[in-house]
N, C-alpha and C positions, 0 to 999 in steps of 0.2 A: 761795241755793244750798243743796242738801242737803249733809250732812257725813257722810263715812265715817270712823269712828273705830275705831282698833285699840287694845284694852286690852293690858295686860301678858300676860294669859292667852291672848288670841287671837294675839298675836305669837308666843308659844311654840308654839301649835298649827300656825301657818303654817310655822315654821322647818323642821321635819322634812319637811313635805310638799314644800318647795321645793328640797331639796338636789340631786336629779337634774335637776329642772326648771331650776334656775339655771344648771347646767352647759350645758344645751342652748341656752339663750338667750345665754350667753356666747359660744358659737360664732357665733351670729347677729350679735352685737355686735362681735366681734373680741376682742382681748386685754382681759381684765378688769384694771382698775387694782388694784395691791396695796392691801390694806386696805379695799377697798370691797365685799367680799362678805359681811362679817359682818352677820347680821340685826340690825336696830335694835330695842332694847327701850325703849319709852317710859318716862320717869321718873315719869309721872303717868297714872293711869287715864283722865283726862279730856283728855289731850293730843290736839289735832286734828292728824291726819296728812295729810288730803286733803280738798279741797272740790270738789264736782261740781255742774254745773248741774242745776236741777230744772225740772220741767214747770210752766208758768204757767197760770193759769186766772182766772176772775172772782174767785174767793176770794183768789188771789194778788194781784190788782190791788187788792182792798180792803185787804190787808195793806200793800201799797206806799203807798196813800194814808194809812193810819194812821201808818205810820212817817215819811212825809214831814211829816205834821202835827206829830208829836212832835219832829222835828228842827227845825221852824220855831221852836219855843220854846227849843230848846237845840242850836244849830247846831254846837257843838264837842263834842258827846257822841260820843266815839270809837266805842263799841260800836254805837250806833244808826247812825252814819254808815257803818261797815263793813258792817253787815247790809243796809242799804238799797242801798249801792253794789253789793254782790254780787247782790242781787235784780235790780237794773237791768241788770247785765251779763248775767245769765242770760236775762232777757227779750230783750235785744238779740240774743243768739245764737239764741234760739228763733224770734224774729220776723224776723231779718235786718234789724233796724231800727236804724240808727245813732243815732237820737234818744235812745235809752235810754243810749247811751254818754255822750252829753252830760249827761244827768241824773245819771249816776254820777259824772262829773267834777265837776259842780256840787256834789254831795253831799260830795265830798272837798275842796272849795274851801279850807277852813281850813289844809289841809296840802299842797295841790297844788304850790305853788311852793317848798316847804321843801326844802333840800338834804339834810336828814337826818330825815325823818319816821319814825314807827314802822314796823316791818317789814311789818305787814299792809297799811299804806298803800302802801308801796313795791311790794308784789306786785300790789295792785289798780291802782295807777298804771301799772305795766308792762303789765298785761292790757289796759287801755284804750289805751295807746300801741301795743301790738301790733295791736289791732283797727283802729287808724287808720294802720297800716303805718309807724309811727315806731319802727322796729326798733332802731336804735342806742340811743336813749334808754331803750327798754324793757329792753334787755340791760344797760344801765348800772344801772338800778333793781334788776334781779334780782341783779346782782353785789353790790350793797350789801346787799340782803336776805339773800343766802346767806352773806355774810361775817359778818353778825350772827347768823344762824340757819341753820346748815348742815343742819338737820333739817326745813326747810320744804319739804314735798313739792310743794305747789302751785308754788313758785318753780322747782323743778327741772323740773317738767312743762311749765311755760310757757316756760322756757328751751329745752327740747328742741323744743317746737313751733315756736318762732321760728327756731331754727337749721335745722330741717327745711325750712321755707318758703324760707329763704335758700340752700338747697342745700349747707349745711355739715354733711354727714352724719356725719363722724367726731366732731365736737364735739357734735352732737345725740345720738349714741349714748352718749357719755360723760355727757351730762346725764341720760339715762335710768337709768344704773347706780345712783345712790343710791335710786331708787324701790324697788329690791329690798327695802330695809329700812324704807321710809317709807310705802308705799302697798299696795293690794291686788294680788294676783297678776294679775288681769285688767287693771287699769290699767297695771301695769308691762309686761306682755307686749304689750299693744296699743301702747304707746309704742315699745317695742323693735322690734316687727314692722313697724309703719308705716314706720319709718326704714330698717330693714334691707331691706325690700322694694323700696326705691328705689335700692339700692346693691349689686345683684348677688345678693341672697338672696331673691328673690320667692317661689319655690316653697316653700322651707323655712320662711320667715316665715309664709306662708299656712297651711301644715299645722300649725305650732306654735300659731298663734293660734286656729285652728279647734278643736284639741284643748283648749286652755285655756278657750275659751268653753264648750264642752260640759261641761267639768269644773266650771265656775262658773255653772251654770244658775240658781242662786239669787242671783247678784250683783245689785246695784242696777240698775234699768232703765236709768239714765243711762250706767252702765259698759257694759252690753250694747249699747246703741245705738251707742256709739263703736266698740266692737269689730266689730259687724256692718257698720257703714259702712266701716271699714278693710278688712274681708274682702271686701266687695263691690267696692271699688276695686281691690284686688290682683287679684281674679278677672277684672275687666274688662281690666286690663293684660296678664294672662296669656292672654286670649282664652277664658276659661271662662264663656261667657255665661249658660248655664243656672244655674250656681252663683251667679254675680253677681246675677241676678234674684232668686233665692231669698233671698239675704242682704238685698238691698234691701227685699224685701217683709216679711221678718221684722223688719227695723228699723222700717219704717212701721207694722207691726202693734203695736208697743209704744205707739203713740199718744202719743209725746213729741214735741211740735212742735219741728222742727229745720230751719231754712232751708237749711243746708248739705246735709243729706240729700236734701231736695226737689230742690235744684239738681243734685246728683250723679246721682240717679235720672232726672231729666228729660234730662240729657245722654246717659245710657245709651239712653233711649228714642229720642232724636233720632238717635243713631248707628245705630239699628236701624230707622229709617224708620217710626216709630210716632207720628206727630204728634198724632193724635186723643187718644191716651192722655196726651200732654203737656198738651194744653189741658184735659183733664178733671182731671188731677192739680193743675194750677196755676190753675184758673179763678178762685179767690178770692185769688190771691197777687200780683196785678198792681201793688200798691203798692210792692213790693220790686223795685229796678232789675234785679238779676241774674235774678230769676224772670220778670219781665216780658220780658226779653230772650229767654228760652227759650220763652215763650208765642208771641212774635212770630216766632221762627225756625220754630216748629211751624206757625203760621198761614201762613207763606210756602209751606210744602210742601203745604198742603191745596188741593184742587180741588173746588169753587170756593173761592177765598180768602174767609174771613169778612169781613164789613163792618168788624169791629174792627181788622183788620190795619193799615190805613192810620193809624188813630188811635193804635194802639200804637206804630207806628214814629215818629210825630211826637212822642209823649210821651217816648220814649227819647232822641230827638235833643235835646229840650229839657232833659231831666234831665242828660245828659252835658255839655251846654253849661254848665248851672248848676254842675255839679261842677268843670269846668275854671276857671270864674270864682272859685270858692272856693279854688282851689289844691289841691283834693282829688285824690289819686292812688290812692285805694283801688280805683277801678273801671276802671283802665286796661285790664285784661284783657278785661272785658266790653265796653268801648268799642271795643277792637280787633276783637272778634268782630262787634259791630254794624256797624262800618265795613266790614269785609271781606264778611260774608255778607248784609247787608241793604242797605248803601249801594253795594256793589261798587266800593269805592275801595281797591285793594290797596296802593298806595304809602302812603297815609295810615294804613291799618291796620298796615302794617309799621312805620311810625314809632312808633305807639302801642305795638305789641307789643315793640319794642326798648326803649322807655322803661320798659315794665312789667318787662322782663327784668332791668333794673338794680335793681329793687326786690324782686322775688320770682321764684323759679325752681322752681316745681312742675311736674309733667307737663303740666298744662293751660296753663301759661305757655309751655312749650316747644312745645306743639302749635300755638297760635295764631301764634307767631313763624314756625314752619316753614311753616304754611299760607299766611301772608302773604308770606313770601319766595318761595315757589313761584308764587303768583299775581302778584307784582310782578316775577317773573323776575330776582330779585336774590340769587343764591346766596351772595355774600360775606356778606350779613347773617345767613345761617343758621349761619355758622361757630361763633360762641360757643355756640350751643345744641348743635350737633353735637359739639363738643369736650367739653361738659359731659356729654352722654349717653354718650360713649365713656369718659370718665374715671370715671364713676360706675357703669358697667356696667348701666345702667337697662334692665330687661326690660319692654318695652311694645309690644304688637302694633301699635297704631295709629301710634306714633311710628316704629317700624321701617319701616312702609309709607311714611310720609312721607320718612324719611331715604333710603330706597332710590331715591326719585325724583330726588335730587340726584346723578345719575350723573356720570361723568367728562366727558361731553359737555356737561353743564350747568355744569361748573366746580367742583363740590365732590365730593371722593371719597365713596363710599358707606359712610361710617362713621357712628357714632351709634347711636340706639336699637336695642337688641338684640331679636331675636325671642325670645319666651319659649321656654324649653327644653321 
């Protein structure tokens, strides 16, 4: 991973620039905790305040191989292990390839089962557990890390991310607050805006993040990629399709490989009946389950259907079966989509979507559960999602359309996902 480091002098420069800005985001976050608004001044010019994923290339792979070789001779070298594990995690995110998480875990083997490893190990172990949807243990690791090192920006950011996935938005917002003094302006506002946009502040979060991104045009490419992706997703939920496409394309133009971005843009294209663009975008990505699913969904819409459609469907069926045998619950959302839209088995899709909802509660998780409940004609199963959408005041055009179909005649009051203002 690349490292963004703030020195004492740069912290001082940022302090004055953020006064009015911090107040604006505090409105987005809600009440600011007492004592949490004072800018943080590092005690050491070399103190690391944030780590971000970097682009991987053939040169990066060579570095990975060299580091792995060095670690073979000295497997308990902490710094080499940390560096290699971070690089593996970055590559896993870029490629959407869980094998690299396994490599990262193996790299940390000397400390993996330790109840009290070094803070950096705790944070990386939490990151790997988060990626494997072991959220409870990830949060426990982060709690230990933050108790030992409250100024660990990566730990706060990872905690905020997990809590957002779980739909625990108030706690997620609180986890973003320390980033005001620990990370860059763009990282902090992206964190805050992403969460606030899911809890009744979509338009204001969108405008705030857009202004912040324009002001930070020289920020690291990895920071801009995250901000652009969040902006694109907020724009989608608000029904601002032209703006969403612009942000997606700007993110892709950074040429930082990112599996999540590819999947999000492919979903946008699928929703706008542009299957050929999906197959063009993802033609070389079929080794990744989630991206293969989107290719196959696109192929289903093409006339005539390509010869690969049947083979891709069979491959997905085999991959999901293997995942179930391993006890892997990471791809339940994707399997529910596959089961509903490609196998046309709404009751089984609903079972999978309900199981997935117990693990993660993002808008995409809400959507597949509502779609499956509608198809299965089982309105009672939609109630937990409808209640969540109403509680959090989520503004999402597509979810509002789905929620409206649960009319009183169908058995569920038309509450839930709000139409964007």
